C-alpha positions as CSV (number, residue, x, y, z in Angstrom):
1,X,6.6,-8.7,-10.4
2,X,6.8,-11.2,-7.6
3,X,6.8,-15.0,-8.2
4,X,3.4,-15.5,-6.6
5,X,1.9,-12.6,-8.6
6,X,3.3,-14.0,-11.8
7,X,1.8,-17.4,-10.9
8,X,-1.6,-15.8,-10.3
9,X,-1.4,-14.1,-13.7
10,X,-0.5,-17.4,-15.4
11,X,-3.4,-19.1,-13.5
12,X,-5.9,-16.5,-14.8
13,X,-4.6,-16.7,-18.4
14,X,-5.0,-20.6,-18.3
15,X,-8.6,-20.5,-17.3
16,X,-11.9,-19.1,-18.6
17,X,-14.4,-17.8,-16.0
18,X,-18.1,-17.2,-16.5
19,X,-17.8,-13.8,-14.7
20,X,-15.9,-11.8,-12.1
21,X,-17.5,-13.6,-9.2
22,X,-16.4,-17.0,-10.4
23,X,-12.9,-15.6,-11.1
24,X,-12.7,-14.2,-7.6
25,X,-13.7,-17.5,-6.0
26,X,-11.4,-19.6,-8.2
27,X,-8.4,-17.3,-7.6
28,X,-9.0,-17.1,-3.9
29,X,-9.3,-20.9,-3.7
30,X,-6.1,-21.3,-5.7
31,X,-4.2,-18.9,-3.4
32,X,-5.5,-20.7,-0.3
33,X,-4.4,-24.0,-1.7
34,X,-1.1,-22.7,-2.9
35,X,-0.1,-20.8,0.3
36,X,1.3,-23.3,2.7
37,X,0.4,-22.1,6.2
38,X,2.6,-24.7,7.9
39,X,5.8,-24.1,5.9
40,X,8.5,-22.4,8.0
41,X,9.8,-19.1,6.8
42,X,13.3,-17.7,7.6
43,X,11.9,-14.1,7.4
44,X,9.5,-15.1,10.2
45,X,12.2,-16.4,12.7
46,X,11.7,-19.9,11.3
47,X,8.0,-19.9,12.3
48,X,5.0,-20.9,10.1
49,X,3.0,-17.9,8.9
50,X,0.1,-18.6,11.2
51,X,2.3,-18.8,14.3
52,X,4.2,-15.7,13.4
53,X,1.0,-13.7,12.8
54,X,-0.3,-14.9,16.2
55,X,2.9,-13.7,17.8
56,X,2.6,-10.3,16.2
57,X,-1.1,-10.0,17.2
58,X,-0.3,-11.0,20.8
59,X,2.5,-8.4,21.0
60,X,0.3,-5.7,19.6
61,X,-2.5,-6.5,22.1
62,X,0.0,-6.3,24.9
63,X,1.3,-3.0,23.7
64,X,-2.2,-1.6,23.4
65,X,-3.0,-2.8,26.9
66,X,-0.1,-0.6,28.3
67,X,-0.6,2.7,26.5
68,X,1.4,4.8,29.1
69,X,4.6,2.8,28.8
70,X,7.3,3.6,26.3
71,X,8.1,1.0,23.6
72,X,11.6,-0.3,23.5
73,X,13.3,-0.2,20.1
């Protein structure tokens, strides 16, 4: 079990929810607050997650724009 998943399980066990909808909202809010979108990640070439995802999306869009060209490995 990953560290984040374990923390989510612990969060759920520490709280009581009126129903599934409230649980979904509270857990999603906790994840959004917990996940630092500006922290740099070594696995993402030292970029924050948002910048890295933007780079990936730009590269994918460029690849789709040139369907006849071969992709370099």
